[in-house]
SETOR-146152 format. One record per residue (C-alpha): residue in three letters; x, y, z. Coordinates in nm, 3 decimals. Layout:
+------+---------+---------+---------+
| resn |      px |      py |      pz |
+------+---------+---------+---------+
|  ALA |       X |       Y |       Z |
...
+------+---------+---------+---------+
***
This chain:
+------+---------+---------+---------+
| resn |      px |      py |      pz |
+------+---------+---------+---------+
|  MET |  -1.096 |   7.997 |   1.644 |
|  ALA |  -1.044 |   7.777 |   1.950 |
|  ALA |  -0.765 |   7.523 |   1.969 |
|  SER |  -0.851 |   7.157 |   1.910 |
|  VAL |  -0.688 |   6.872 |   2.103 |
|  ARG |  -0.604 |   6.528 |   1.968 |
|  LEU |  -0.365 |   6.242 |   2.031 |
|  ALA |  -0.015 |   6.316 |   1.904 |
|  GLU |   0.096 |   6.157 |   1.580 |
|  GLN |   0.444 |   6.081 |   1.448 |
|  ARG |   0.445 |   6.405 |   1.247 |
|  ASP |   0.391 |   6.611 |   1.565 |
|  LEU |   0.690 |   6.485 |   1.762 |
|  GLY |   0.947 |   6.717 |   1.606 |
|  CYS |   0.791 |   7.036 |   1.748 |
|  ILE |   0.722 |   6.915 |   2.102 |
|  GLU |   1.078 |   6.965 |   2.227 |
|  ARG |   1.085 |   7.320 |   2.087 |
|  ILE |   0.753 |   7.412 |   2.249 |
|  GLU |   0.870 |   7.289 |   2.589 |
|  ASN |   1.203 |   7.470 |   2.567 |
|  ASP |   1.031 |   7.795 |   2.462 |
|  ALA |   0.776 |   7.764 |   2.745 |
|  ASP |   1.051 |   7.690 |   2.997 |
|  ARG |   1.211 |   8.026 |   2.923 |
|  LEU |   0.925 |   8.186 |   3.117 |
|  LEU |   1.029 |   7.985 |   3.424 |
|  VAL |   1.396 |   8.062 |   3.370 |
|  ASP |   1.321 |   8.435 |   3.352 |
|  ARG |   1.125 |   8.415 |   3.678 |
|  LEU |   1.348 |   8.178 |   3.879 |
|  HIS |   1.694 |   8.277 |   3.747 |
|  PRO |   1.853 |   7.931 |   3.779 |
|  THR |   2.224 |   7.887 |   3.722 |
|  SER |   2.144 |   7.615 |   3.467 |
|  TRP |   1.834 |   7.451 |   3.323 |
|  GLU |   1.809 |   7.106 |   3.168 |
|  ALA |   1.694 |   7.095 |   2.805 |
|  ALA |   1.360 |   6.930 |   2.726 |
|  PRO |   1.348 |   6.567 |   2.609 |
|  THR |   1.259 |   6.501 |   2.248 |
|  GLY |   0.904 |   6.433 |   2.139 |
|  ALA |   1.009 |   6.082 |   2.039 |
|  ASP |   1.142 |   6.019 |   2.391 |
|  ARG |   0.812 |   6.133 |   2.540 |
|  ALA |   0.607 |   5.921 |   2.298 |
|  ALA |   0.810 |   5.613 |   2.392 |
|  GLU |   0.702 |   5.634 |   2.758 |
|  PRO |   0.401 |   5.431 |   2.879 |
|  GLY |   0.106 |   5.668 |   2.874 |
|  PHE |  -0.032 |   5.913 |   2.618 |
|  LEU |   0.062 |   6.240 |   2.450 |
|  LEU |  -0.195 |   6.502 |   2.347 |
|  VAL |  -0.132 |   6.804 |   2.126 |
|  ALA |  -0.326 |   7.129 |   2.089 |
|  GLU |  -0.361 |   7.253 |   1.733 |
|  HIS |  -0.452 |   7.609 |   1.630 |
|  GLY |  -0.485 |   7.709 |   1.268 |
|  GLY |  -0.317 |   7.387 |   1.158 |
|  THR |  -0.014 |   7.442 |   1.384 |
|  VAL |   0.070 |   7.246 |   1.701 |
|  VAL |   0.093 |   7.506 |   1.979 |
|  GLY |   0.099 |   7.295 |   2.296 |
|  PHE |   0.106 |   6.945 |   2.438 |
|  ALA |   0.024 |   6.742 |   2.747 |
|  HIS |   0.226 |   6.434 |   2.838 |
|  VAL |   0.067 |   6.185 |   3.079 |
|  LEU |   0.259 |   5.888 |   3.220 |
|  GLU |   0.100 |   5.561 |   3.334 |
|  PRO |   0.362 |   5.396 |   3.559 |
|  ASP |   0.248 |   5.089 |   3.755 |
|  GLY |  -0.119 |   5.166 |   3.698 |
|  LEU |  -0.086 |   5.528 |   3.815 |
|  CYS |  -0.170 |   5.840 |   3.614 |
|  HIS |   0.072 |   6.133 |   3.628 |
|  LEU |   0.077 |   6.457 |   3.429 |
|  GLU |   0.445 |   6.474 |   3.347 |
|  GLN |   0.440 |   6.791 |   3.138 |
|  LEU |   0.202 |   7.052 |   3.003 |
|  SER |   0.352 |   7.321 |   2.777 |
|  VAL |   0.208 |   7.589 |   2.550 |
|  ASP |   0.401 |   7.795 |   2.296 |
|  PRO |   0.445 |   8.140 |   2.461 |
|  ASP |   0.331 |   8.306 |   2.138 |
|  HIS |  -0.009 |   8.143 |   2.197 |
|  GLY |  -0.026 |   8.198 |   2.571 |
|  ARG |  -0.317 |   8.347 |   2.765 |
|  ARG |  -0.573 |   8.207 |   2.521 |
|  GLY |  -0.703 |   7.917 |   2.733 |
|  ILE |  -0.499 |   7.656 |   2.544 |
|  GLY |  -0.334 |   7.523 |   2.860 |
|  ARG |  -0.670 |   7.475 |   3.028 |
|  THR |  -0.814 |   7.310 |   2.716 |
|  LEU |  -0.520 |   7.068 |   2.713 |
|  LEU |  -0.555 |   6.995 |   3.083 |
|  GLU |  -0.928 |   6.924 |   3.059 |
|  ALA |  -0.871 |   6.696 |   2.759 |
|  ALA |  -0.598 |   6.508 |   2.948 |
|  LEU |  -0.826 |   6.459 |   3.248 |
|  LEU |  -1.108 |   6.325 |   3.032 |
|  HIS |  -0.881 |   6.098 |   2.828 |
|  ALA |  -0.726 |   5.957 |   3.144 |
|  ARG |  -1.072 |   5.883 |   3.279 |
|  THR |  -1.167 |   5.692 |   2.964 |
|  ARG |  -0.851 |   5.484 |   3.013 |
|  GLY |  -0.976 |   5.371 |   3.353 |
|  HIS |  -0.792 |   5.607 |   3.588 |
|  GLU |  -0.961 |   5.765 |   3.886 |
|  ARG |  -0.690 |   6.017 |   3.985 |
|  MET |  -0.415 |   6.219 |   3.820 |
|  SER |  -0.107 |   6.349 |   3.997 |
|  LEU |   0.155 |   6.608 |   3.903 |
|  ARG |   0.450 |   6.794 |   4.054 |
|  THR |   0.499 |   7.168 |   4.016 |
|  TYR |   0.618 |   7.491 |   4.178 |
|  ALA |   0.390 |   7.606 |   4.457 |
|  ASP |   0.431 |   7.979 |   4.406 |
|  VAL |   0.456 |   8.025 |   4.029 |
|  PRO |   0.117 |   8.166 |   3.915 |
|  TRP |   0.086 |   7.943 |   3.608 |
|  ASN |   0.192 |   7.636 |   3.808 |
|  ALA |   0.021 |   7.533 |   4.136 |
|  PRO |  -0.241 |   7.816 |   4.141 |
|  PHE |  -0.343 |   7.727 |   3.784 |
|  TYR |  -0.377 |   7.357 |   3.866 |
|  ALA |  -0.565 |   7.438 |   4.188 |
|  SER |  -0.821 |   7.628 |   3.979 |
|  ALA |  -0.876 |   7.304 |   3.783 |
|  GLY |  -0.942 |   7.094 |   4.094 |
|  PHE |  -0.593 |   6.974 |   4.190 |
|  VAL |  -0.506 |   6.977 |   4.561 |
|  GLU |  -0.173 |   6.933 |   4.740 |
|  ASP |  -0.094 |   6.574 |   4.825 |
|  THR |   0.183 |   6.371 |   4.992 |
|  PRO |   0.412 |   6.143 |   4.786 |
|  THR |   0.350 |   5.789 |   4.912 |
|  THR |   0.413 |   5.554 |   4.621 |
|  PRO |   0.762 |   5.448 |   4.506 |
|  PHE |   0.702 |   5.630 |   4.177 |
|  HIS |   0.612 |   5.961 |   4.343 |
|  ARG |   0.900 |   5.937 |   4.589 |
|  SER |   1.135 |   5.875 |   4.296 |
|  LEU |   1.017 |   6.204 |   4.142 |
|  VAL |   1.107 |   6.389 |   4.460 |
|  ALA |   1.452 |   6.229 |   4.454 |
|  THR |   1.502 |   6.320 |   4.087 |
|  GLU |   1.411 |   6.683 |   4.153 |
|  ALA |   1.662 |   6.695 |   4.439 |
|  ARG |   1.931 |   6.540 |   4.218 |
|  LEU |   1.868 |   6.794 |   3.941 |
|  GLY |   1.853 |   7.079 |   4.192 |
|  ILE |   1.527 |   7.226 |   4.066 |
|  ASP |   1.389 |   7.234 |   4.423 |
|  ARG |   1.643 |   7.510 |   4.502 |
|  TYR |   1.443 |   7.769 |   4.308 |
|  GLY |   1.111 |   7.736 |   4.489 |
|  ARG |   0.892 |   7.501 |   4.688 |
|  ARG |   0.789 |   7.194 |   4.490 |
|  VAL |   0.456 |   7.025 |   4.560 |
|  GLN |   0.270 |   6.718 |   4.451 |
|  MET |  -0.093 |   6.778 |   4.351 |
|  THR |  -0.371 |   6.531 |   4.275 |
|  ALA |  -0.712 |   6.561 |   4.111 |
|  VAL |  -1.007 |   6.323 |   4.106 |
|  LEU |  -1.086 |   6.262 |   3.742 |
|  PRO |  -1.426 |   6.365 |   3.604 |
|  ILE |  -1.680 |   6.113 |   3.482 |
|  ARG |  -1.742 |   6.175 |   3.114 |
|  THR |  -2.116 |   6.192 |   3.054 |
|  ALA |  -2.290 |   6.098 |   2.732 |
|  PRO |  -2.312 |   6.382 |   2.479 |
|  ALA |  -2.631 |   6.584 |   2.460 |
|  ASP |  -2.899 |   6.524 |   2.200 |
|  VAL |  -2.845 |   6.716 |   1.875 |
|  HIS |  -3.122 |   6.893 |   1.684 |
|  GLY |  -3.169 |   6.724 |   1.347 |
|  GLY |  -3.463 |   6.911 |   1.195 |
|  PRO |  -3.824 |   7.008 |   1.262 |
|  GLY |  -3.975 |   6.759 |   1.505 |
|  TRP |  -3.675 |   6.531 |   1.546 |
|  HIS |  -3.331 |   6.504 |   1.708 |
|  ILE |  -3.037 |   6.265 |   1.725 |
|  ARG |  -3.014 |   6.094 |   2.062 |
|  GLY |  -2.680 |   6.132 |   2.238 |
|  THR |  -2.691 |   5.791 |   2.404 |
|  ASP |  -2.703 |   5.579 |   2.088 |
|  LEU |  -2.701 |   5.818 |   1.786 |
|  ARG |  -3.054 |   5.713 |   1.686 |
|  PRO |  -3.289 |   5.968 |   1.522 |
|  VAL |  -3.597 |   6.023 |   1.740 |
|  ILE |  -3.921 |   6.187 |   1.626 |
|  THR |  -4.043 |   6.418 |   1.901 |
|  ASP |  -4.330 |   6.590 |   1.718 |
|  VAL |  -4.491 |   6.391 |   1.436 |
|  GLY |  -4.679 |   6.691 |   1.300 |
|  ALA |  -4.370 |   6.910 |   1.281 |
|  PHE |  -4.169 |   6.620 |   1.140 |
|  ARG |  -4.417 |   6.557 |   0.858 |
|  ALA |  -4.446 |   6.929 |   0.782 |
|  GLY |  -4.070 |   6.967 |   0.778 |
|  LEU |  -4.024 |   6.689 |   0.523 |
|  GLY |  -4.280 |   6.852 |   0.293 |
|  ASP |  -4.266 |   6.681 |  -0.044 |
|  ASP |  -3.980 |   6.442 |   0.040 |
|  PRO |  -4.063 |   6.123 |  -0.157 |
|  LEU |  -3.911 |   5.910 |   0.122 |
|  ALA |  -4.100 |   6.073 |   0.409 |
|  VAL |  -4.305 |   5.762 |   0.486 |
|  GLU |  -4.001 |   5.533 |   0.482 |
|  LEU |  -3.811 |   5.769 |   0.713 |
|  GLU |  -4.100 |   5.783 |   0.958 |
|  LEU |  -4.130 |   5.403 |   0.960 |
|  LEU |  -3.756 |   5.358 |   1.014 |
|  TRP |  -3.731 |   5.619 |   1.288 |
|  THR |  -4.034 |   5.487 |   1.476 |
|  GLY |  -3.891 |   5.136 |   1.504 |
|  GLN |  -4.043 |   4.971 |   1.196 |
|  PRO |  -3.737 |   4.892 |   0.978 |
|  GLU |  -3.890 |   4.583 |   0.816 |
|  ALA |  -4.189 |   4.779 |   0.684 |
|  ALA |  -3.957 |   5.059 |   0.567 |
|  LEU |  -3.733 |   4.808 |   0.387 |
|  LEU |  -4.027 |   4.658 |   0.199 |
|  ARG |  -4.127 |   5.000 |   0.067 |
|  LEU |  -3.768 |   5.091 |  -0.023 |
|  ALA |  -3.725 |   4.770 |  -0.223 |
|  ALA |  -3.996 |   4.889 |  -0.464 |
|  ARG |  -3.822 |   5.220 |  -0.538 |
|  PRO |  -3.545 |   5.299 |  -0.789 |
|  GLN |  -3.218 |   5.211 |  -0.619 |
|  ASP |  -3.045 |   5.548 |  -0.610 |
|  SER |  -2.781 |   5.621 |  -0.346 |
|  ARG |  -3.026 |   5.763 |  -0.093 |
|  VAL |  -3.260 |   5.461 |  -0.116 |
|  ARG |  -2.960 |   5.228 |  -0.081 |
|  ALA |  -2.842 |   5.422 |   0.224 |
|  LEU |  -3.181 |   5.404 |   0.396 |
|  SER |  -3.203 |   5.033 |   0.311 |
|  ALA |  -2.864 |   4.984 |   0.475 |
|  ASP |  -2.995 |   5.160 |   0.786 |
|  CYS |  -3.292 |   4.922 |   0.787 |
|  HIS |  -3.057 |   4.622 |   0.772 |
|  ARG |  -2.858 |   4.772 |   1.059 |
|  ASP |  -3.169 |   4.813 |   1.274 |
|  LEU |  -3.275 |   4.456 |   1.190 |
|  GLY |  -2.942 |   4.328 |   1.321 |
|  ASP |  -2.775 |   4.260 |   0.984 |
|  THR |  -2.488 |   4.501 |   1.042 |
|  ALA |  -2.258 |   4.314 |   0.801 |
|  SER |  -2.486 |   4.392 |   0.505 |
|  ALA |  -2.523 |   4.752 |   0.620 |
|  VAL |  -2.146 |   4.805 |   0.640 |
|  GLN |  -2.088 |   4.640 |   0.301 |
|  GLU |  -2.341 |   4.870 |   0.134 |
|  TYR |  -2.190 |   5.176 |   0.297 |
|  ASP |  -1.843 |   5.064 |   0.190 |
|  ARG |  -1.968 |   5.080 |  -0.168 |
|  LEU |  -2.143 |   5.415 |  -0.120 |
|  VAL |  -1.835 |   5.574 |   0.039 |
|  ASP |  -1.616 |   5.453 |  -0.248 |
|  GLU |  -1.865 |   5.581 |  -0.509 |
|  HIS |  -1.888 |   5.928 |  -0.352 |
|  ARG |  -1.532 |   5.979 |  -0.234 |
|  GLY |  -1.428 |   6.342 |  -0.281 |
|  THR |  -1.787 |   6.466 |  -0.315 |
|  PRO |  -2.004 |   6.648 |  -0.056 |
|  ARG |  -2.195 |   6.322 |   0.005 |
|  GLU |  -1.886 |   6.136 |   0.126 |
|  ALA |  -1.937 |   6.277 |   0.476 |
|  VAL |  -2.302 |   6.162 |   0.481 |
|  PHE |  -2.220 |   5.804 |   0.392 |
|  ARG |  -1.915 |   5.789 |   0.618 |
|  GLN |  -2.125 |   5.903 |   0.913 |
|  HIS |  -2.389 |   5.638 |   0.844 |
|  ARG |  -2.120 |   5.373 |   0.799 |
|  GLY |  -1.967 |   5.477 |   1.130 |
|  LYS |  -2.301 |   5.419 |   1.303 |
|  ALA |  -2.330 |   5.074 |   1.147 |
|  LEU |  -1.973 |   4.992 |   1.249 |
|  LEU |  -2.048 |   5.106 |   1.603 |
|  GLU |  -2.358 |   4.886 |   1.610 |
|  ARG |  -2.145 |   4.593 |   1.489 |
|  GLY |  -1.895 |   4.652 |   1.767 |
|  ASP |  -1.609 |   4.791 |   1.556 |
|  ALA |  -1.564 |   5.112 |   1.757 |
|  PRO |  -1.204 |   5.186 |   1.641 |
|  ARG |  -1.307 |   5.190 |   1.274 |
|  ALA |  -1.618 |   5.394 |   1.360 |
|  VAL |  -1.394 |   5.650 |   1.533 |
|  ALA |  -1.182 |   5.677 |   1.218 |
|  ASP |  -1.492 |   5.743 |   1.007 |
|  PHE |  -1.633 |   6.003 |   1.247 |
|  ARG |  -1.299 |   6.185 |   1.271 |
|  ARG |  -1.291 |   6.211 |   0.894 |
|  VAL |  -1.649 |   6.339 |   0.890 |
|  VAL |  -1.567 |   6.607 |   1.149 |
|  ALA |  -1.276 |   6.722 |   0.933 |
|  LEU |  -1.494 |   6.730 |   0.620 |
|  ARG |  -1.771 |   6.926 |   0.792 |
|  ARG |  -1.568 |   7.187 |   0.980 |
|  ALA |  -1.638 |   7.453 |   0.717 |
|  GLY |  -2.000 |   7.353 |   0.656 |
|  GLU |  -2.341 |   7.355 |   0.823 |
|  PRO |  -2.305 |   7.386 |   1.205 |
|  THR |  -2.585 |   7.135 |   1.273 |
|  LEU |  -2.415 |   6.871 |   1.059 |
|  LEU |  -2.085 |   6.937 |   1.234 |
|  ALA |  -2.254 |   6.904 |   1.573 |
|  SER |  -2.398 |   6.564 |   1.482 |
|  ALA |  -2.055 |   6.446 |   1.360 |
|  GLU |  -1.886 |   6.563 |   1.681 |
|  GLN |  -2.160 |   6.394 |   1.885 |
|  ALA |  -2.102 |   6.067 |   1.698 |
|  LEU |  -1.726 |   6.090 |   1.753 |
|  VAL |  -1.769 |   6.131 |   2.130 |
|  VAL |  -2.004 |   5.830 |   2.148 |
|  ALA |  -1.766 |   5.614 |   1.944 |
|  GLU |  -1.458 |   5.717 |   2.143 |
|  ARG |  -1.639 |   5.619 |   2.463 |
|  ALA |  -1.695 |   5.273 |   2.315 |
|  VAL |  -1.329 |   5.212 |   2.225 |
|  PRO |  -1.169 |   4.987 |   2.486 |
|  ALA |  -0.887 |   5.159 |   2.670 |
|  VAL |  -0.618 |   4.917 |   2.783 |
|  VAL |  -0.436 |   5.007 |   3.104 |
|  ARG |  -0.181 |   4.836 |   3.325 |
|  ARG |  -0.363 |   4.787 |   3.651 |
|  ARG |  -0.432 |   4.503 |   3.893 |
|  SER |  -0.781 |   4.406 |   4.005 |
|  SER |  -0.844 |   4.061 |   4.148 |
|  ARG |  -1.204 |   4.165 |   4.207 |
|  ASP |  -1.266 |   4.235 |   3.837 |
|  VAL |  -1.088 |   3.914 |   3.733 |
|  ARG |  -1.311 |   3.715 |   3.966 |
|  ARG |  -1.627 |   3.894 |   3.850 |
|  ILE |  -1.557 |   3.841 |   3.479 |
|  LEU |  -1.454 |   3.476 |   3.514 |
|  GLU |  -1.760 |   3.392 |   3.722 |
|  ALA |  -1.972 |   3.526 |   3.434 |
|  LEU |  -1.806 |   3.280 |   3.191 |
|  PRO |  -1.900 |   2.933 |   3.323 |
|  ASP |  -1.848 |   2.763 |   2.984 |
|  TRP |  -1.477 |   2.849 |   3.009 |
|  PHE |  -1.416 |   2.900 |   3.381 |
|  GLY |  -1.652 |   2.675 |   3.571 |
|  ASP |  -1.407 |   2.566 |   3.841 |
|  PRO |  -1.418 |   2.795 |   4.151 |
|  ILE |  -1.064 |   2.691 |   4.248 |
|  ALA |  -0.930 |   2.789 |   3.906 |
|  ILE |  -1.108 |   3.125 |   3.932 |
|  GLU |  -0.946 |   3.193 |   4.269 |
|  ASN |  -0.606 |   3.097 |   4.128 |
|  TYR |  -0.647 |   3.349 |   3.847 |
|  ALA |  -0.765 |   3.615 |   4.094 |
|  ALA |  -0.453 |   3.548 |   4.302 |
|  ALA |  -0.234 |   3.572 |   3.991 |
|  ALA |  -0.381 |   3.917 |   3.920 |
|  ALA |  -0.224 |   4.037 |   4.247 |
|  ASP |   0.104 |   3.849 |   4.199 |
|  PRO |   0.399 |   4.065 |   4.082 |
|  MET |   0.516 |   3.765 |   3.876 |
|  TYR |   0.234 |   3.847 |   3.634 |
|  ASP |   0.160 |   4.171 |   3.449 |
|  SER |  -0.205 |   4.270 |   3.456 |
|  TRP |  -0.385 |   4.454 |   3.177 |
|  LEU |  -0.745 |   4.577 |   3.199 |
|  ALA |  -0.977 |   4.682 |   2.917 |
|  VAL |  -1.200 |   4.972 |   3.020 |
|  VAL |  -1.509 |   5.100 |   2.839 |
|  ARG |  -1.706 |   5.392 |   2.983 |
|  ASP |  -1.525 |   5.363 |   3.315 |
|  GLU |  -1.613 |   4.991 |   3.350 |
|  VAL |  -1.358 |   4.708 |   3.344 |
|  VAL |  -1.480 |   4.474 |   3.069 |
|  GLY |  -1.176 |   4.258 |   3.002 |
|  VAL |  -0.853 |   4.135 |   3.156 |
|  ALA |  -0.524 |   3.990 |   3.037 |
|  LEU |  -0.250 |   3.846 |   3.256 |
|  THR |   0.096 |   3.784 |   3.110 |
|  HIS |   0.405 |   3.605 |   3.239 |
|  ARG |   0.744 |   3.704 |   3.096 |
|  HIS |   0.924 |   3.370 |   3.107 |
|  PHE |   1.226 |   3.493 |   2.909 |
|  ALA |   1.339 |   3.822 |   2.760 |
|  GLU |   1.239 |   3.688 |   2.420 |
|  SER |   0.901 |   3.532 |   2.505 |
|  THR |   0.593 |   3.600 |   2.714 |
|  GLU |   0.296 |   3.378 |   2.791 |
|  LEU |  -0.061 |   3.511 |   2.778 |
|  HIS |  -0.167 |   3.345 |   3.103 |
|  LEU |  -0.528 |   3.468 |   3.097 |
|  LEU |  -0.756 |   3.649 |   2.855 |
|  ALA |  -1.119 |   3.701 |   2.950 |
|  VAL |  -1.391 |   3.940 |   2.836 |
|  ASP |  -1.717 |   4.025 |   3.008 |
|  PRO |  -1.994 |   3.837 |   2.819 |
|  ALA |  -2.195 |   4.161 |   2.792 |
|  VAL |  -1.936 |   4.296 |   2.545 |
|  ARG |  -1.820 |   3.979 |   2.368 |
|  ARG |  -1.764 |   4.019 |   1.993 |
|  LYS |  -1.719 |   4.395 |   2.041 |
|  GLY |  -1.344 |   4.406 |   1.981 |
|  VAL |  -1.240 |   4.401 |   2.348 |
|  GLY |  -1.036 |   4.082 |   2.327 |
|  ARG |  -0.858 |   4.199 |   2.013 |
|  ALA |  -0.784 |   4.536 |   2.175 |
|  LEU |  -0.628 |   4.362 |   2.475 |
|  VAL |  -0.415 |   4.124 |   2.268 |
|  ASP |  -0.298 |   4.392 |   2.024 |
|  HIS |  -0.210 |   4.636 |   2.303 |
|  VAL |  -0.018 |   4.374 |   2.500 |
|  ALA |   0.162 |   4.261 |   2.185 |
|  ALA |   0.262 |   4.619 |   2.096 |
|  GLU |   0.400 |   4.693 |   2.443 |
|  LEU |   0.592 |   4.366 |   2.455 |
|  ALA |   0.735 |   4.425 |   2.107 |
|  ALA |   0.847 |   4.773 |   2.214 |
|  ASP |   1.029 |   4.603 |   2.503 |
|  ASP |   1.214 |   4.376 |   2.255 |
|  CYS |   1.006 |   4.066 |   2.328 |
|  SER |   0.988 |   3.843 |   2.019 |
|  PHE |   0.704 |   3.598 |   2.086 |
|  LEU |   0.370 |   3.591 |   2.267 |
|  THR |   0.241 |   3.242 |   2.345 |
|  VAL |  -0.090 |   3.115 |   2.478 |
|  HIS |  -0.224 |   2.778 |   2.596 |
|  THR |  -0.585 |   2.671 |   2.545 |
|  VAL |  -0.788 |   2.350 |   2.523 |
|  GLY |  -0.680 |   2.151 |   2.220 |
|  PRO |  -0.896 |   2.058 |   1.919 |
|  SER |  -0.898 |   1.685 |   1.999 |
|  PHE |  -1.132 |   1.773 |   2.288 |
|  GLU |  -1.470 |   1.856 |   2.134 |
|  HIS |  -1.608 |   2.165 |   2.307 |
|  VAL |  -1.783 |   2.447 |   2.118 |
|  PRO |  -1.676 |   2.737 |   2.346 |
|  TYR |  -1.308 |   2.643 |   2.318 |
|  ALA |  -1.343 |   2.596 |   1.942 |
|  GLU |  -1.451 |   2.963 |   1.938 |
|  THR |  -1.149 |   3.048 |   2.152 |
|  ARG |  -0.908 |   2.880 |   1.910 |
|  ALA |  -1.072 |   3.058 |   1.616 |
|  PHE |  -1.033 |   3.391 |   1.798 |
|  TYR |  -0.662 |   3.337 |   1.861 |
|  ARG |  -0.607 |   3.257 |   1.495 |
|  CYS |  -0.790 |   3.578 |   1.399 |
|  VAL |  -0.561 |   3.790 |   1.620 |
|  GLY |  -0.238 |   3.650 |   1.477 |
|  PHE |  -0.161 |   3.333 |   1.672 |
|  THR |  -0.043 |   3.016 |   1.495 |
|  PRO |  -0.098 |   2.669 |   1.648 |
|  LEU |   0.227 |   2.487 |   1.723 |
|  GLU |   0.151 |   2.160 |   1.897 |
|  GLU |  -0.093 |   1.979 |   2.124 |
|  HIS |   0.006 |   1.798 |   2.445 |
|  ASP |  -0.197 |   1.584 |   2.683 |
|  GLY |  -0.175 |   1.651 |   3.055 |
|  LEU |   0.013 |   1.981 |   3.024 |
|  ASP |  -0.226 |   2.223 |   3.196 |
|  TRP |  -0.506 |   1.979 |   3.276 |
|  SER |  -0.590 |   1.612 |   3.225 |
|  GLY |  -0.696 |   1.667 |   2.862 |
|  PRO |  -0.523 |   1.816 |   2.555 |
|  THR |  -0.359 |   2.159 |   2.561 |
|  LEU |  -0.289 |   2.349 |   2.240 |
|  ILE |   0.011 |   2.585 |   2.232 |
|  LEU |  -0.016 |   2.884 |   1.997 |
|  VAL |   0.238 |   3.159 |   1.924 |
|  ARG |   0.222 |   3.510 |   1.782 |
|  PRO |   0.546 |   3.666 |   1.652 |
|  LEU |   0.598 |   4.022 |   1.772 |
|  VAL |   0.737 |   4.295 |   1.548 |
|  ARG |   0.848 |   4.627 |   1.691 |
|  ASP |   0.725 |   4.945 |   1.522 |
|  ARG |   1.058 |   5.114 |   1.446 |
|  SER |   0.891 |   5.436 |   1.330 |
|  ALA |   0.859 |   5.541 |   1.696 |
|  ASP |   1.239 |   5.530 |   1.726 |
|  GLN |   1.291 |   5.801 |   1.463 |
|  ASP |   1.320 |   6.170 |   1.546 |
+------+---------+---------+---------+
***
């Protein structure tokens, strides 16, 4: 059984330090240093900006990859595998997963530092596409200085290596049954051979309804389904018809009921997978990911074709989840604002925001979906206790898809972790009648902001509303 890789959870942190210390013994035996610094704790690693992946084999965590994201960079800080599970491809599996995950978070390159002449160091990374590079950024030069201070450069030549990150392509189509498959681009069933499809369904009483639905005729399918006894399968297909007709809210509500009714039964996975597709269609990719992950877990010991379709759905959903990264891009700020004339119709204001994106006074946060920047947030830390959300904008092509919420929640979490207590935002006040800004105020309320007061002439000649969101630090990350 191959190892699986996932994001680390709180329960995994306790074993990460042990794995690194055990793996380091291989280096100690080869290099014979006079002393060797102990590994940091898993909690310390998890607290750093970036992400932590773990490899799991037989229900046991056997390796991890720790990637840092300092100042918009991407750096593989550590990759360790339990020596008892070495030489099984787990390190390479972890590395490939880290490269792909970094790409989905908007990075184009990944750096690392390692020993040039240790076989499982530089030669291993070279085989995965890393090449020697020169430290040029303040962050990379600080790593060189740290290595010199710790004396680890005395035991062999240290090098910096960099890899161009791969573009993650859409998953392949998955065979569903005779004459049909599930399309990897959008998870839609597609009939490829009508004769084989009809023969494969045989005496299925819902064959006609399925054919109508899967050939783009959901309204006709729904009319036929309404005349049938409303068992769980008919209700599920009706929900799919509502989804394809654009009524995703009704589809999700029906699948909520079906999942609850069949929880703990073999059909739970079926209804969760369909609900995940409806959630994805509605734009709730994070919740869809949660459903598909559960389905993958439920189907691991079952029919391989069903497992393949669940894994396909999970990949598609994960690609749709906005990744929020700290990175500056005046070009993307300008592009997104120019596409939002109802909110940002003044060219001078747009240029001011683009300039702020490059100004160190502001922190810049980008939302990335499928390698494209689709949202931006700029913040200004006025005081240790409070930060202003100076700009929040989402590409109109992905509005109402959870991008704005992902940006606000990510910024709020990072600020809370840095002991900031309040996030504030200014927008056009309610005494100025304007439908787009009424939507903006409703959005801020939905993501946890409370209106405080309205002032005339504060940011412009009309009314400005000040809203605030209290920030609460997640203390669970502080525990070993």
